[in-house]
C-alpha positions, 0 to 999 in steps of 0.5 A: 500500500502507498499514499498519494497526495494530489492538489485539487482544483477548488474555486474557493480554497486550496485543497489536497486529496490524500489517498491510501492506495491498495494497488489501483484501488483507493481504500481510504482518503481525506482532504486537507484544506489550506487555510489561515485561521486566527488565534486572537489577531494572529494568523496560523496556517491550518490544515482543515481536515475534511471528507474523511472516508473509507469504502464500506468493504474496507472499513474497520481495517484501520485505513482511516487511521493510517490516512490521518497519521499520514496527514499529520506528517504530511502537514508537518513536512509542508509547513502547516502550523495547526490542524482543525476538523469537525469530528465524530465522537471519541475517534479523533483524540487518538490522532492528537485532536481535542475539542476547541470550541463550543456550540451555540444556538441563540433562538428568538420567536418570529413575532419578537423579531417582527417587533424590531425597528426597521430603519434600513431597507432590505433586499436580496444580496447582489453581485456588487455587494460581495466585496462589502460583505467580505470586508465587513466579515473580515473586520467583524472577525479581526480578533475572533479566535477560530475564524478563517481568513477569507482574504485568501479565498479565491471567491467569497463563500457568501454569494448572491442566490435565489430562493428562500435561502438567498443572503439578504443585505440592508441599505441606507436611504441612499442605497449604500450597503449597511449589513448582511445575513445568510441562512440555511433552512429546511422543513424544521428550522430556519438558521441564521448562519452569519449576520453583521452590520455597520451599526446597531440600527442596521443590525436591528433592521435585519431582524424583521427582514429575517422574520419575513422569511420565517413567516414564509416558511411558517416558522414560529422561531428563528435560530442563530448559529452565532457566538453569544458575544456578537452584537445581535445577541444583545439585540435578541436579549432586549427583544426576548430569546434563549441561548443554549451552549453545548460543550462537546466531549472529544468531538465537533470542532477539534484542533491539534498543533502540528508544528509547535515552534512555528505556531508559537512564533506566529501567535507571539504578536497576540501574546505581546498585545495581551501582556501590554494591555495588562501592563505585564509586558516587562514583567514576564519571565522565561516560560519553557513549554514541553510537549510530546511533539517538541519544546520551546520557550517564551522569552522576553526580549526588549519588550516583546515575547520571543520564541526560543529554545528551552532556557535553563532559568525558565519556569516549566510547563508540560502538557500534551500538545492537544491540551496546549491547543485548547489553551491557545484557542481559549477553550480551557484554562491552566487550572483545568489542564493541571488535572490532565494526567502527565501535565505539570503547570505550577500554580504560580504561573496561573496569573501570567498564563491567564493573561497570555491565554485567556478564555475566549469564545472561539468560533468558526462560521458555517460558511467556512467549514469543510 
């Protein structure tokens, strides 16, 4: 058996198909999407793992596992920093992945959305709106850990359409773009997958426009798949709604570190900013980080954090790379990760670690999933 890695054409994003071949027959395969993901405002290159599949006659032979192991090595060889996937329960942890984001469902009644004030007109998205939609999305996600950088896409994942699921925009009295929303619907649910606007008034105007769609679908409620710190969530809180947070166990959105050194180097500017905002930029001492895939040290150097080899005088933390990924993504805390078998995190480092790696609401938008 041998592996093949083939670059595939995709109008939106670069992708490589990895196949495990038995002679001329493919017995398992997956796709690695080449993406840039934010950790704070920093960008790391990630391999988005998708389309993992094995023909029925070849299942339960360990072929998918071989593909995943090979993909980890292939990504390291090809200069990826981290990897992300959306996984089934209790499988991908074996390959170094850990849950790194919650699932959120914000719901409001259609009648409550109808009651929102409409100061901006709404219409279907047009081709001329694509650039404005992309720019607003990029701006709204500047510091959103887990969000994907759309500037590297060949085409926007949000395009004009027809029918009930077509994206809508709101415009001011002069017809100038002011916000957008895009959807998914079936016979059971109307889900707002993305919603941003240039002002709170424009954002509020999107709600009755969405309510009109819900009425056409005979939906009594509207679901928003959004992070709960989004401005629209504040509007829904004023008008009435509910929010459900789910913490998946070893499933759903999962991440791992591929290259520890390059990941930390790319995240370092975000660490600098966090320390500066906390007034601690000149207070940090060297911190050695040890994982099963390598080690590095965060070393203060002239008011910035440098990533270097292990230094003798540094404090030491030791934990599996997948738990460090959770720390980087703001999903877990030093206090919790200290419970991990084999982890070593001195309690004296908690204050500085909580500044460097604060809890965050990481989020990947549905249109960016793979």
